[in-house]
C-alpha positions as CSV (number, residue, x, y, z in Angstrom):
1,X,42.6,-2.3,-31.3
2,X,40.4,-0.1,-33.5
3,X,36.7,0.6,-33.0
4,X,34.3,2.0,-35.6
5,X,31.1,3.9,-34.6
6,X,28.3,5.9,-36.1
7,X,28.2,9.2,-34.2
8,X,27.4,12.8,-33.8
9,X,29.9,15.3,-32.3
10,X,28.3,17.0,-29.3
11,X,31.3,18.8,-27.9
12,X,34.7,20.1,-29.0
13,X,37.6,21.5,-27.0
14,X,40.8,22.8,-28.3
15,X,43.9,21.1,-26.8
16,X,47.4,22.4,-27.2
17,X,48.4,24.2,-30.4
18,X,46.8,21.8,-32.9
19,X,44.7,19.1,-31.3
20,X,41.0,18.9,-30.6
21,X,39.2,16.8,-28.0
22,X,35.8,15.5,-29.2
23,X,32.9,14.2,-27.3
24,X,30.9,12.0,-29.7
25,X,27.6,10.5,-29.0
26,X,27.7,7.1,-30.8
27,X,25.0,4.5,-31.6
28,X,27.3,1.6,-30.6
29,X,29.1,2.9,-27.4
30,X,27.1,5.8,-26.1
31,X,29.1,9.0,-25.2
32,X,32.9,8.7,-25.8
33,X,35.8,11.2,-25.7
34,X,38.5,11.0,-28.3
35,X,41.6,13.0,-29.1
36,X,41.8,14.2,-32.7
37,X,45.5,14.9,-33.1
38,X,46.4,17.7,-35.5
39,X,42.7,18.4,-36.3
40,X,43.1,22.1,-36.0
41,X,45.7,22.3,-38.7
42,X,44.2,23.6,-41.9
43,X,45.7,20.8,-44.0
44,X,44.7,18.0,-41.6
45,X,42.5,15.3,-43.0
46,X,40.5,15.5,-39.8
47,X,39.9,19.3,-39.9
48,X,36.5,19.5,-41.7
49,X,35.1,16.3,-40.1
50,X,35.7,17.2,-36.5
51,X,33.3,20.2,-36.1
52,X,30.4,20.4,-33.7
53,X,27.2,18.7,-34.9
54,X,29.0,16.6,-37.5
55,X,27.3,13.3,-38.1
56,X,29.3,10.4,-39.6
57,X,31.5,7.4,-39.0
58,X,34.5,7.5,-36.7
59,X,37.4,5.1,-36.3
60,X,39.3,5.3,-33.0
61,X,41.6,3.3,-30.8
62,X,40.1,1.3,-28.0
63,X,41.6,2.1,-24.6
64,X,40.7,2.7,-20.9
65,X,41.9,6.3,-21.1
66,X,41.6,8.9,-23.8
67,X,40.9,7.3,-27.2
68,X,42.7,8.5,-30.3
69,X,40.7,9.3,-33.5
70,X,42.3,7.8,-36.6
71,X,39.6,8.5,-39.2
72,X,36.4,10.6,-39.5
73,X,34.0,10.3,-42.5
74,X,31.4,13.0,-42.4
75,X,28.0,12.1,-43.7
76,X,26.1,15.2,-42.8
77,X,27.5,18.5,-41.3
78,X,24.0,20.0,-41.0
79,X,25.1,23.1,-43.0
80,X,21.9,25.0,-42.5
81,X,22.4,24.9,-38.8
82,X,26.0,26.0,-38.8
83,X,25.3,29.1,-40.9
84,X,22.4,30.4,-38.9
85,X,23.1,31.9,-35.5
86,X,19.6,31.0,-34.1
87,X,19.7,27.4,-35.3
88,X,23.2,27.1,-34.0
89,X,22.1,28.3,-30.5
90,X,19.2,25.9,-30.3
91,X,21.3,23.0,-31.6
92,X,24.1,23.8,-29.1
93,X,21.6,23.7,-26.3
94,X,20.3,20.3,-27.5
95,X,23.7,18.6,-27.8
96,X,24.8,20.0,-24.4
97,X,21.6,18.7,-22.8
98,X,22.5,15.2,-24.1
99,X,26.1,15.7,-22.8
100,X,24.8,16.7,-19.3
101,X,22.1,14.0,-19.0
102,X,23.7,10.8,-20.4
103,X,26.5,9.0,-18.7
104,X,29.8,8.0,-20.5
105,X,29.9,4.8,-22.4
106,X,26.2,3.9,-21.8
107,X,24.6,2.7,-25.0
108,X,21.2,4.0,-25.8
109,X,20.2,3.8,-29.5
110,X,16.9,5.6,-28.7
111,X,18.8,8.7,-27.6
112,X,21.0,8.6,-30.7
113,X,18.0,8.4,-33.0
114,X,16.3,11.2,-31.1
115,X,19.3,13.4,-31.4
116,X,19.9,12.7,-35.1
117,X,16.2,13.2,-36.0
118,X,16.0,16.5,-34.1
119,X,19.1,17.9,-35.7
120,X,17.9,16.7,-39.1
121,X,14.5,18.4,-38.7
122,X,16.1,21.6,-37.5
123,X,18.4,21.6,-40.5
124,X,15.3,21.1,-42.8
125,X,13.8,24.3,-41.4
126,X,11.0,22.9,-39.2
127,X,10.0,24.9,-36.1
128,X,13.2,24.9,-34.0
129,X,11.5,26.1,-30.8
130,X,8.8,23.3,-30.9
131,X,11.5,20.7,-31.8
132,X,13.6,21.8,-28.8
133,X,10.7,21.6,-26.4
134,X,9.8,18.2,-27.7
135,X,13.4,17.1,-27.3
136,X,13.4,18.5,-23.7
137,X,10.4,16.4,-22.8
138,X,12.0,13.3,-24.3
139,X,15.2,13.8,-22.4
140,X,13.2,14.1,-19.1
141,X,12.0,10.6,-19.8
142,X,15.6,9.4,-20.5
143,X,16.8,11.0,-17.3
144,X,14.0,9.2,-15.2
145,X,12.2,12.5,-14.6
146,X,9.1,11.8,-16.7
147,X,6.2,14.1,-15.6
148,X,2.8,12.6,-15.0
149,X,0.6,13.7,-17.9
150,X,-1.9,10.9,-18.5
151,X,-4.0,11.5,-15.3
152,X,-4.1,13.6,-12.2
153,X,-0.9,12.9,-10.2
154,X,-3.0,12.7,-6.9
155,X,-6.3,11.0,-7.7
156,X,-5.7,9.5,-11.1
157,X,-8.6,11.3,-12.7
158,X,-8.4,11.5,-16.5
159,X,-11.3,13.9,-17.2
160,X,-11.9,17.6,-16.9
161,X,-9.6,20.6,-16.6
162,X,-5.9,20.2,-15.5
163,X,-3.2,22.5,-14.3
164,X,0.5,21.6,-14.0
165,X,2.1,21.2,-10.6
166,X,5.9,21.4,-10.5
167,X,5.9,20.3,-6.8
168,X,3.7,17.2,-7.5
169,X,5.5,16.4,-10.8
170,X,2.6,16.5,-13.2
171,X,-1.1,17.3,-13.9
172,X,-3.6,18.1,-11.1
173,X,-7.3,18.0,-11.8
174,X,-9.8,20.6,-10.6
175,X,-10.7,18.5,-7.5
176,X,-7.1,18.4,-6.5
177,X,-6.1,22.0,-7.1
178,X,-6.0,22.7,-3.4
179,X,-3.0,20.4,-3.1
180,X,-0.7,23.0,-4.7
181,X,-1.8,26.6,-4.5
182,X,1.3,27.5,-6.6
183,X,0.5,25.2,-9.5
184,X,0.9,26.6,-13.0
185,X,-2.4,27.7,-14.5
186,X,-1.9,27.0,-18.2
187,X,-4.3,26.6,-21.2
188,X,-5.7,23.2,-22.0
189,X,-4.0,23.4,-25.3
190,X,-0.6,23.4,-23.4
191,X,-1.8,20.5,-21.3
192,X,-2.7,18.5,-24.5
193,X,0.6,19.3,-26.2
194,X,2.6,18.3,-23.1
195,X,0.8,14.9,-23.1
196,X,1.4,14.6,-26.8
197,X,5.1,15.3,-26.5
198,X,5.6,12.6,-23.9
199,X,4.1,9.9,-26.2
200,X,4.9,11.3,-29.7
201,X,7.2,9.4,-32.0
202,X,9.5,12.0,-33.6
203,X,9.9,9.9,-36.7
204,X,6.2,10.6,-37.5
205,X,6.6,14.4,-37.4
206,X,4.8,16.3,-40.1
207,X,4.1,20.0,-40.3
208,X,4.4,21.8,-37.0
209,X,2.0,24.6,-36.1
210,X,2.1,25.8,-32.5
211,X,1.1,29.4,-31.5
212,X,3.8,31.6,-29.9
213,X,1.6,31.9,-26.8
214,X,1.4,28.2,-26.4
215,X,5.1,27.8,-26.9
216,X,5.8,30.4,-24.3
217,X,3.6,28.5,-21.8
218,X,5.3,25.2,-22.5
219,X,8.7,26.8,-22.2
220,X,7.8,28.2,-18.8
221,X,6.6,24.8,-17.6
222,X,9.7,23.0,-18.9
223,X,12.1,25.6,-17.5
224,X,10.5,25.3,-14.0
225,X,10.4,21.5,-14.2
226,X,14.1,21.2,-15.2
227,X,15.1,23.6,-12.5
228,X,13.2,21.7,-9.9
229,X,14.2,18.2,-10.8
230,X,17.3,18.0,-13.0
231,X,20.0,19.7,-11.0
232,X,21.9,20.4,-14.2
233,X,23.3,23.6,-15.5
234,X,23.4,24.0,-19.3
235,X,25.7,26.9,-20.2
236,X,24.4,27.3,-23.7
237,X,20.9,27.9,-22.5
238,X,21.9,31.4,-21.2
239,X,23.1,32.4,-24.6
240,X,19.9,31.0,-26.2
241,X,17.7,32.9,-23.8
242,X,19.5,36.2,-24.5
243,X,19.1,35.5,-28.2
244,X,15.4,34.9,-27.7
245,X,15.0,38.2,-25.8
246,X,16.7,40.1,-28.6
247,X,14.4,38.5,-31.2
């Protein structure tokens, strides 16, 4: 029995001399693994449509084990991403984050749209660092690790100055600073943007303008939060961070 799905390739692994195993995040079936037989052969009709980040429509056999890819129709290969090392590094981190967080065969059209829109905006040349941080925040929500950003995590206060507490999982107001002496003391612009990122609809994205200092603070908060709560190791993040240091 054949199944057709709209999807984005989020991982590729060579298999044998000529085959390729694809992990595709699909709108209809969530994350699925398929075998693309002969895809590494130069003359294969699957060769150009089974590359990382490819968005398109995929036809594969339905089975309880490894599915077999029969046809792949690429709609967008995100060419600007694939020819730029920096964009490739950020995008590789984004798709690996999806791969690590979502379970196999669990349908979530929201995650599919989030992934597609993020790669689309990166390919268009929008601020890749800000987009990646926005994506990280959204994936925290998907993973059930949403930080408390609408009020103080301890007393529910919504007014005044806030710091970010990794230990408490969100904002602390001035009256509750004593709860966590190791809270992260960040600017209020960072606090406002973290709150915005939690609630923001990516489809409404316009021009992005975030200072490098603010992006650095947000990165520190998110890195610490992921390390404390996610328990996942994202291999591509190491390369991305080395690239950032070089830049």
